[in-house]
Steps between C-alpha positions, in 0.01 A plus 500: 500500500137422422362453154171634373289227345267603217248242400362449151166626627657826616679540170173460313337755731776757447492454125122544498527819707773636272290433191205673666708810573626503143142462374376785721779730383435410138132579535546818708401818320589862552256765618502651151416166341220440752365846424508435126320170543232671710442755226513236226227301673274801559544640150424159345155493660192543274421872485849605610635528148586853384224710349737591215772294337670198656726425797715202406631296793522142622238383747642268768419149376379384842240779523149448362326829427145375549364650821583772748544229762791360299644850462476583872667170594777577250549854627519371857771257392694776325469721807671232709774485235562873540283660230480878534131594493589868456717450192369625167467333165333681212476809719283343768526285810328163538212681673472750214481224239254299709270803514546566128412137427196500734657226713330633812566202729866509403512875565350452846749224578789720384380785720498270801848373414692821454405593146486870420420716200741715302223679312276790599148434618344656191683260267388202705143626522469471122490121541203513740585250779223591745534183712863578570417860589222389733716276719814711518588619849387856563857628498563350153165562335533603137328837473490513119619859519788609283711791385522851634172475691680336791830683442677181607540146377428321826152357555277667756250361745154651545616667820804655331284646222252638753781660699646656185161645406454645848842666482451640149377857452258383230311169468699235315191310380529608136873427488433150627217456251720596205742228611243220531542216255181299552148512642604340828738788561225755428262319736769498767523880489150523643593272792788726604452766762624781278348831397270529199565833329207726407130426486370225271435734207845657490655167598361341185659766281830476686505120467449518124767769468746300710451176309545685171815667627729205425762495225471135395200340673409138434141443386438225756640717776288796390189282500579392854549856617170605347317265735546768765209678331276212611546625855361844416132532596260508205367837620845657479565338162172635364580844640815513289352357182193725510697822545629653171777686683626181666471305173706776342771429758479132410556578133796722594650213700458248217634741239802585715568128554524450124766768463872445544684835507767514235408156371562427134430128515159457340468139622537618859250780433241253368560260786442771761185604313367145502572454871329822602196419282482149642482652845245759388251274321322352809448853632401653168225240460343632820507862381184601316522668160337808652768535767777425252382769257469748785860412582612544139331839481845651554768563239795348685307193612377444143858527374630255759217251434570479125879519536479211746313269262606626156785251457275202579417247229183620326267245660617617842489867402142502373322436835682793663411731209138384491443596863552865410169659399481709181418809704801455730733425209389805298520728803866406546602420143835684515590313818395176332736569210776578749436168672513304174817688404687466830668169414453511123791554264518384139826354375502666159825322413315168489533362148205266518140581423406497869693779672562428867316693771461401871136610462402270219294617204196292600479690828513829309226371270282415801563847637417674169166318476394677821579851376242759386506642145688815600735570790657809653871410504611829656634333817592169342864381481698450180336180372652425159825363649292270721288345225564322173465713183189305401314686779613849399226567241239406761658738752502787251135425415416526872651847509861431605739780405870456428625781722832367637678351200804395702302316771255342256722414204861527621541126550311413183704735282830381651435127501249401235581407141467694176200289396311620808583859408353454154186341645418759769667826392199651326269441797752642749572806287126578490492472879783754538670673204785606734623144464695616194720719721556236771509162326865480390622633834311225679625232259859603580442580868659171620826609339509852640700608805253763614145400580550125457315288755467182298828340602650484151787747534814380327336237281536470127247658267356221290381507138140474625539841665626656178209345309252658743669840463490475120129412509421792732692746282298388198183571702616856562649457847747768610874421510592610855886541494550283809810459716543126546690313767867491389531131582201413282646697212844339539367145510231522232555408140679793334274485195192548721659794686610665174149469356340650814752786481425556131127512580577763768321285756807503728802725542869394496695434820689806624817327622752740659843529337684453831392273788307686767523231771846367587613239756615648828682378811347540843627771732401316818719283723446150644670289767390152602472571870354272768142619442512426128679169550247366750216598267648332195700194602223251578274475192317825565133520412303788350184558703191697405157537652250233390777294336504138608764368262859485621712698257876478550729771369654401168668827405615820660613828347600835642307820441548855617226667702423870523650672805717194582876447463484124556365271231168330542447148368245370251416139596290277278393140474273271302330202658259289298166444672591215730800332338486421131685172531300376798156625400486392136518169321420165662442523875404262778251609765282374784218408259732355239732599217393767255648712226523874551521679163840659460450853375746597231517843659377474861393824660796631699481678830727799436608709796736790522584767750735782585702448817707767668699529820373747758686529832639146487170341399376394157180679396298321232291690246264329257553528126291356219720437196573182303808312613779656300810708538496878510738701286568860615452739205586868499286738292758703308255789460420575863742270685223308677576141603245232404508124546422276205312175561492272200448137411285249311570298192473156659253225427267616776543876454559540125432874496796715597448799723711799599374739765670798659455532876544803721481588867173666592362612832183320609355589840831664597691181411741451211377227266669370184218488242476434125436804284164521332514391135399855404788657691727692257813327634348155449395583145839651428675189623289272280593719205866454589503125576324186383400294809634191322846657459558687827858385552598582143325838512654612830838328460460306823557135588275283716643228722186285471666244275853520640631208704785408728822697443353731236216595735738538791717743300194697388378546858847606608495775235131586558443447876164683500345292222236231538622199702388232742524554877772235535707666227490825695587321825787305345641821358508667841561193721774316312713436809209379713386274215838333468541481878167318539583235237842444659350479850252231388772284349717551811196468728624805688200533730600827674552664160171358369307623803645849457408508130153359557430767758502747210292272273603264221338519156343169390712511186815482715354202683430333164861556394620357832288186460630447149857554622450227761348274233803536276765494773731206569423511871437171682135403542496582870634851431245560226219397733625740767488791257158422357367446853613854583318641197190283548436648845330804342204343318374826351843586361536147365165517319606824331839364400420156359535457126427186300867445407606524865239251619572255220869503598401420861376158382857401419618524862252636758380218732128439518477601866624851414229573244215603733561882483542478122176306455318756712640782288401322176141429607265600218768485228348191339702526178839505673401230751391276214836543328684433827301180559585376152870578543509333844345182360751484215775507767332226702397736782145369527438615858604855411281484189206410726576807712474713187167333413366570849615862479279547196205335678520162324541145621838344435532411130156641420421682176190672370337585171261772395317238293286229653690170508319169536592313818732205438 
């Protein structure tokens, strides 16, 4: 038997090799760590810091952030260690952040080494990296187009755009122009072999209209798009600007661009005005005063011109006004007043000396200085409500007549204070003695049911209102014997109501001795068949045309429909614009952390609809009512069935409402619509019930604030009342519900497959996950059951709750978390809590996974405030 001889030299060699292996293993890093170190190096470079706030992370001590050469060498090293160049931190890849930071050499190196972008071309174009764009391969060239103009998110080559234009029925030039983000993009349009629409003259007008036709344009982007006008021949430009009819079209375009249909946000209105005027100024300078006045020699154009500029600051308003000649202004004086009045509205409730008006008083003063000594106001609008009282004597001196008391003085009488009455009453009475007959009615109009359009119905009558009435009566005003809104009378101070009654200004409420409207049960029938179940089980969404927010159904309730034996279903939901918890407060973003103001009452997106089954399919009808339950009420006089919608009283909707609804035929379709406030049934109901005490008045009980067993018992006794979709499903599918939970715990795959073929509500899946969490099953068995559930990523995302995920930390191995992390992407608040909990349990690697899922480096934090580098 031979012996193996090991020399001392060999022993030393083996020990050295072993130590080297140990050293290599100790220094080896994971792909995630290499990726983090790549990002840490790039984001520590000068100019790579966030525009807002601070990203707080550790820079690798061996990296010196001095030059791009150092950075590229470091990135190359991290690539060899497994760094993922397509991973995201702070909502961007390494390439995205290199472009944001103007590290052009680094961006080019990343492109050549597998780096890609996670952001759209428009977002990247804002950082203006022309060198990168110039050397990109043709197939990857950033086009700087964005949004709906391409109808896709993928980047297009020149050839692809040219082919799309050739295939389109109409030229796509203007669509591409409206999507350009910089001058290079505009210049590129003229190198493409695509059709130019129209001749140069019409093209110029169409370009201006298209650029203006953007909801939220960026000034820099708009400036870039305007450079397209430089390509229009001077002859064509002059042809437009010398033609009064074509200039009139220009003014129409600019005026239309400053309007936002249905907009009530004055800041947005002013911003659109400023943008359209900024675009107009270079052109207006080239239009002679003669041509401009020929253009304004038209009533509607004069109105649009002054309406367009009237809300400008005075120094910006004056030049526009001065360009109108005296002759042109006097020839269209009524139109000029209409223009100045279009956006004007005095807030007579203002308690300060300077009452607010979008058209400020200095602009009115400038306008008045241009007026002749007398004016024919026959075709002029009601002007008093558009101007401060200090201007009224001047208007009367010019010949203004107080013809429409309601239009001219309705707001002033309803909203101003008694002191203002005393100051101006004599002058106004001279202007129209009929004011004595109308004044008290208009003071109390906000509190009347009939004829009220001021939005005050149901509010309390304050002492200030009584003081104004007393003053008017002393001046000889007529006491009108008005019928006030019952809610206003109920909620106002009794002493004020009694005094108004004693003065015979109002009449008492005529409350019926016996209730006219009584709660009623529905006569229709409902069964949760397959069609209804498939529509409701999986977080159904309410869709409407031109609605981009996802609104899930919160509540359902049954209603009867004319000519139908089966019940229809009222579905309703409220979704805050984006998500309140994710869109408000402190946020991190690609450009850095920022704070989004958290509205105390964010605007909700309310959606509701009527669904009914027709031949095994669910037909969906739109309905516009606030999210609330409907209570069937029978009219005891004629037997008609109405539906009562009521609500309010919260912090965000303090005013209670109660509206009767009825089925009406519209275009041969049955539609459930609210009754007009003047409808006799609506007025009779408000006499019967106070909107704040509906349940007490009608003897009904709402389940809104019932929970657990009490709510379950209520729904059992009132199966057609307001409830959530899962409550309805659980009521009808009790056996299937229990069978599913049992099958998960048993891992009975044939049974699960059979149940899933019919669809499983996410709430059942959530219960199943929690049951696995709390079970005493061995770890391997738990993993088998969660693996079965995790297969359906969409179902998992709908089912996950914070308590379920937090319990996973106690037992779920790190390698099983991938589907959960994918489902939680974007839920920064929950991921932050999970990372903190994981670290407290010593699960640092899992905590890093949570950090990465919320687009941070491992262990990184951020602050909205700027923090000095350590």
